[in-house]
C-alpha positions as CSV (number, residue, x, y, z in Angstrom):
1,M,-130.2,130.5,-2.7
2,R,-132.0,133.7,-3.9
3,I,-130.6,135.5,-7.0
4,D,-129.5,139.0,-6.1
5,T,-130.8,142.2,-7.8
6,R,-127.7,142.8,-9.9
7,T,-127.9,139.3,-11.4
8,I,-131.6,139.7,-12.1
9,I,-130.9,142.9,-14.0
10,A,-128.2,141.2,-16.0
11,L,-130.5,138.3,-16.8
12,G,-133.3,140.7,-17.8
13,I,-131.0,142.5,-20.2
14,A,-129.8,139.2,-21.8
15,I,-133.3,137.7,-22.1
16,L,-134.9,140.9,-23.5
17,L,-132.1,141.3,-26.1
18,W,-132.1,137.6,-27.1
19,S,-135.9,137.7,-27.4
20,S,-135.6,140.6,-29.9
21,S,-133.2,138.6,-32.0
22,F,-135.9,136.2,-33.2
23,A,-137.7,139.0,-35.0
24,A,-134.5,140.6,-36.1
25,V,-133.3,137.4,-37.7
26,R,-136.7,136.9,-39.4
27,A,-136.4,140.5,-40.8
28,G,-132.9,139.9,-42.0
29,L,-133.8,136.6,-43.7
30,Q,-135.7,138.7,-46.3
31,D,-132.4,139.8,-47.8
32,F,-129.6,137.8,-46.2
33,T,-128.9,134.0,-46.2
34,P,-128.9,132.4,-42.7
35,G,-125.1,131.9,-42.8
36,H,-124.5,135.5,-43.8
37,I,-126.7,136.8,-40.9
38,A,-124.6,134.7,-38.4
39,L,-121.3,135.8,-39.8
40,F,-122.2,139.5,-40.3
41,R,-123.6,139.9,-36.7
42,F,-120.6,138.2,-35.1
43,L,-118.0,140.1,-37.2
44,I,-119.6,143.2,-35.7
45,A,-119.6,141.8,-32.2
46,S,-115.9,140.7,-32.6
47,V,-114.9,144.2,-33.6
48,L,-116.6,145.7,-30.6
49,L,-115.1,143.2,-28.2
50,A,-111.6,143.8,-29.8
51,V,-112.0,147.5,-28.9
52,S,-113.1,146.5,-25.4
53,A,-110.1,144.1,-25.1
54,V,-107.6,146.9,-26.0
55,I,-109.2,149.3,-23.5
56,T,-109.4,146.8,-20.7
57,H,-106.1,145.1,-21.5
58,I,-107.6,141.6,-21.6
59,K,-105.0,138.9,-21.4
60,L,-104.8,135.9,-23.7
61,P,-106.3,132.6,-22.4
62,R,-104.1,129.8,-21.0
63,L,-102.8,127.5,-23.7
64,K,-104.4,124.5,-22.1
65,D,-107.9,126.2,-22.2
66,I,-107.8,127.0,-25.9
67,P,-109.4,123.7,-27.0
68,V,-112.4,124.2,-24.6
69,I,-112.7,127.9,-25.7
70,F,-112.9,126.7,-29.4
71,L,-115.6,124.2,-28.3
72,L,-117.5,127.0,-26.6
73,G,-117.3,129.1,-29.7
74,F,-118.5,126.2,-31.8
75,L,-121.5,125.4,-29.5
76,G,-122.5,128.9,-28.4
77,V,-121.9,130.8,-31.7
78,F,-121.4,128.6,-34.8
79,A,-123.8,125.6,-34.0
80,F,-126.4,127.6,-32.2
81,H,-126.8,130.5,-34.6
82,T,-126.4,128.5,-37.7
83,A,-129.2,126.1,-36.6
84,Q,-131.4,128.9,-35.3
85,N,-131.1,131.0,-38.5
86,Y,-131.8,128.1,-40.8
87,G,-134.6,127.0,-38.6
88,E,-136.3,130.4,-38.8
89,L,-136.6,130.0,-42.5
90,T,-139.8,127.9,-41.8
91,V,-140.7,128.7,-38.2
92,T,-142.2,132.0,-37.0
93,A,-140.4,134.2,-34.4
94,G,-142.7,133.3,-31.6
95,S,-142.6,129.5,-32.2
96,A,-138.8,129.7,-32.5
97,G,-138.6,131.4,-29.1
98,M,-140.8,128.6,-27.7
99,I,-138.6,125.8,-29.1
100,I,-135.4,127.5,-27.9
101,S,-137.0,127.8,-24.5
102,S,-136.6,124.0,-24.1
103,V,-132.9,124.8,-23.2
104,P,-133.6,124.8,-19.4
105,I,-134.8,121.2,-19.5
106,F,-131.5,120.1,-21.1
107,T,-129.5,122.5,-18.9
108,A,-131.0,121.3,-15.7
109,I,-130.3,117.6,-16.6
110,L,-126.7,118.4,-17.6
111,A,-126.1,120.6,-14.6
112,T,-127.4,117.9,-12.3
113,L,-125.1,115.3,-13.9
114,F,-121.9,117.4,-14.3
115,L,-122.0,120.4,-12.0
116,G,-123.2,118.9,-8.8
117,E,-126.3,121.1,-8.8
118,K,-129.5,119.6,-7.3
119,L,-133.1,120.6,-8.0
120,K,-135.7,119.6,-5.5
121,L,-139.0,118.1,-6.7
122,W,-140.4,121.6,-6.7
123,G,-137.7,122.7,-9.1
124,W,-138.5,120.0,-11.6
125,L,-142.2,120.6,-11.2
126,S,-141.7,124.3,-11.8
127,I,-139.7,123.6,-15.0
128,F,-142.6,121.5,-16.2
129,I,-145.1,124.3,-15.4
130,S,-143.0,126.8,-17.4
131,F,-142.7,124.3,-20.3
132,L,-146.5,123.9,-20.2
133,G,-146.7,127.7,-20.5
134,V,-144.5,127.9,-23.5
135,S,-146.4,125.0,-25.1
136,L,-149.6,127.1,-24.8
137,I,-147.7,130.0,-26.4
138,A,-147.0,127.7,-29.3
139,L,-150.6,126.7,-29.6
140,G,-151.5,130.3,-29.8
141,E,-149.3,130.9,-32.8
142,K,-151.3,131.6,-36.0
143,E,-149.3,129.0,-37.9
144,G,-148.6,126.7,-35.0
145,V,-145.5,124.5,-34.7
146,N,-144.9,122.2,-37.6
147,F,-142.5,119.3,-37.1
148,D,-140.4,120.1,-40.1
149,W,-136.7,120.5,-40.5
150,G,-136.9,124.0,-39.1
151,V,-138.2,122.7,-35.8
152,I,-135.6,120.0,-35.7
153,L,-132.8,122.5,-36.3
154,L,-134.2,124.7,-33.5
155,L,-134.2,121.8,-31.1
156,L,-130.6,121.1,-32.1
157,A,-129.8,124.7,-31.4
158,A,-131.4,124.3,-27.9
159,V,-129.3,121.3,-27.1
160,A,-126.1,123.1,-28.3
161,A,-127.0,126.1,-26.1
162,A,-127.6,123.8,-23.0
163,I,-124.2,122.1,-23.5
164,Y,-122.6,125.5,-23.9
165,F,-124.1,126.9,-20.7
166,V,-123.0,123.9,-18.6
167,L,-119.5,123.7,-20.2
168,Q,-119.0,127.4,-19.7
169,K,-119.9,127.4,-16.0
170,P,-116.6,126.1,-14.5
171,Y,-114.5,128.4,-16.6
172,L,-116.2,131.4,-15.2
173,G,-114.1,130.7,-12.1
174,K,-110.9,131.1,-14.1
175,Y,-111.9,134.0,-16.4
176,S,-114.2,137.0,-16.0
177,A,-117.5,137.0,-17.9
178,L,-116.1,139.6,-20.4
179,Q,-112.9,137.6,-21.0
180,L,-114.7,134.3,-21.6
181,V,-117.3,135.9,-23.9
182,T,-114.6,137.7,-25.9
183,Y,-112.6,134.5,-26.4
184,M,-115.8,132.5,-27.3
185,I,-117.2,135.0,-29.8
186,W,-113.8,135.4,-31.5
187,T,-113.4,131.7,-32.0
188,G,-117.0,131.2,-33.0
189,T,-116.6,134.0,-35.6
190,L,-113.5,132.3,-37.0
191,L,-115.6,129.2,-37.6
192,L,-118.4,131.2,-39.2
193,L,-115.9,132.5,-41.9
194,I,-117.0,129.5,-44.0
195,F,-120.0,131.6,-44.9
196,T,-117.8,134.5,-46.3
197,P,-118.5,133.9,-50.0
198,G,-121.3,136.2,-51.2
199,L,-121.5,138.2,-48.0
200,I,-120.3,141.5,-49.6
201,E,-122.8,141.1,-52.3
202,D,-125.6,140.6,-49.8
203,I,-124.6,143.7,-47.9
204,R,-124.3,145.7,-51.1
205,D,-127.8,144.6,-52.4
206,A,-129.7,144.6,-49.1
207,P,-132.0,147.5,-48.2
208,I,-130.8,149.7,-45.3
209,E,-133.5,148.3,-42.9
210,A,-132.1,144.7,-43.3
211,T,-128.5,145.9,-42.7
212,V,-129.5,147.8,-39.6
213,S,-131.2,144.7,-38.3
214,I,-128.0,142.7,-38.6
215,I,-125.9,145.6,-37.0
216,Y,-128.4,145.6,-34.1
217,L,-128.0,141.8,-33.8
218,G,-124.2,142.2,-33.6
219,I,-124.1,144.9,-31.0
220,F,-126.9,144.0,-28.6
221,P,-128.1,140.4,-28.7
222,S,-124.5,139.3,-29.4
223,A,-121.9,141.4,-27.6
224,V,-124.0,142.9,-24.9
225,A,-126.4,140.0,-24.1
226,Y,-123.6,137.3,-24.1
227,F,-121.7,139.4,-21.6
228,T,-124.6,140.0,-19.2
229,W,-125.7,136.3,-19.5
230,S,-122.2,135.1,-18.6
231,Y,-122.1,137.5,-15.7
232,A,-125.3,136.1,-14.3
233,L,-124.1,132.5,-14.9
234,S,-121.0,133.3,-12.8
235,K,-123.2,134.4,-9.9
236,A,-125.9,131.7,-9.8
237,P,-126.5,128.0,-10.6
238,A,-126.7,127.1,-14.3
239,S,-130.1,125.3,-14.0
240,I,-131.7,128.3,-12.3
241,V,-130.2,130.8,-14.6
242,A,-131.3,128.8,-17.7
243,S,-134.8,128.6,-16.3
244,F,-135.2,132.3,-17.1
245,L,-135.0,131.4,-20.8
246,Y,-138.7,130.5,-20.5
247,L,-139.3,134.3,-20.6
248,Q,-137.9,134.4,-24.2
249,P,-141.1,133.3,-26.0
250,V,-143.2,135.8,-24.0
251,F,-141.0,138.7,-25.1
252,A,-140.3,137.3,-28.5
253,I,-144.1,137.2,-29.3
254,V,-144.6,140.7,-28.1
255,I,-141.6,142.0,-30.1
256,A,-142.6,140.1,-33.2
257,W,-146.1,141.5,-32.8
258,I,-144.8,145.1,-32.8
259,W,-142.0,144.5,-35.4
260,L,-143.4,141.9,-37.8
261,N,-147.1,142.3,-37.1
262,E,-147.5,138.7,-35.7
263,M,-150.6,139.0,-33.5
264,P,-150.5,136.8,-30.3
265,A,-153.7,134.9,-29.5
266,P,-155.3,135.0,-26.0
267,I,-154.0,131.5,-25.3
268,A,-150.5,132.7,-25.9
269,I,-151.0,135.4,-23.3
270,I,-152.3,132.8,-20.8
271,G,-149.2,130.7,-21.6
272,G,-147.0,133.7,-20.8
273,V,-148.5,134.1,-17.4
274,I,-148.0,130.4,-16.6
275,T,-144.4,130.7,-17.8
276,I,-143.7,133.5,-15.4
277,I,-145.4,131.6,-12.5
278,G,-143.1,128.6,-13.2
279,L,-140.0,130.9,-13.2
280,F,-141.0,132.4,-9.9
281,L,-141.4,128.9,-8.3
282,V,-138.2,127.5,-9.6
283,N,-136.2,130.5,-8.3
284,K,-137.9,130.6,-4.9
285,Y,-138.3,126.9,-4.1
286,G,-136.4,124.9,-6.7
287,L,-132.8,124.7,-5.5
288,S,-131.8,122.0,-2.9
289,S,-130.0,123.5,0.1
290,D,-127.2,121.0,-0.1
291,A,-126.5,121.7,-3.8
292,S,-123.0,122.6,-5.0
293,I,-124.2,126.0,-6.1
294,L,-121.1,127.4,-7.6
295,R,-118.6,124.7,-8.1
296,K,-115.1,125.9,-7.1
297,V,-112.3,125.7,-9.6
298,P,-108.8,127.0,-9.5
299,D,-108.5,130.6,-10.6
300,Q,-105.6,132.1,-12.5
301,K,-103.5,132.3,-9.4
302,G,-104.1,128.7,-8.4
303,N,-106.6,129.6,-5.6
304,E,-110.1,128.4,-5.4
305,G,-112.7,130.8,-6.8
306,C,-116.3,130.9,-7.8
């Protein structure tokens, strides 16, 4: 299976915006706590999606699906962003992008076990090549990757994201990408309300640059990127879509270089090239022809859909 142009564009938007979020979070951490950054950005995203829900007349989810939607919100919003933000207290934006890029490894394993997707030997080898590329990017970081609590938290964020991607996949046959993302972000924001104390004070005392960074996070890496990612996931296998996350550290280092003046080393550039080669190989040769590419599940009318 080849991924079509529209899906590639959606993936590109999601990856570029998510890549920029590492630098934006690092910038916001100068004046906001990690919990306040997560809550503030998703309050903004929730408001935007509420406006969208009114305009598009989004229906409420089925009662039986609400527990899974809350689990998606916990994994994809609360757990992932809480762990990422606290992890970036001690880990640079480029290194954080590298660690989060371990998501495809976990996603490929989970998708193979639970979604019936099958990767050929070339697929697994290509994932390893891309992981080698991101490892070189990490070696090129000025500070390197230190195995402290920040790294552990970022690895936990990667595991949470992988479970979220695989758990989300079948429900994209019952709900549109916009519907599922709206439900997920709303429920995740509800969970983030535990960080409410002190948020108003942070907003009041923070400089305008820090506040604008969080507003940017809420509009683009949250509302827009989650929608385009879910759209892509509804059109292609989870293991293949997740492999594009290896591009995150490439973009994250470039954006951090421009935004935070974190200069990438030559070895990081080499790692970026290797990462892109691995992505090309897994997309072109990685998927087994007998794989259950888009697992069919009943749609809202009881028919089978993808």
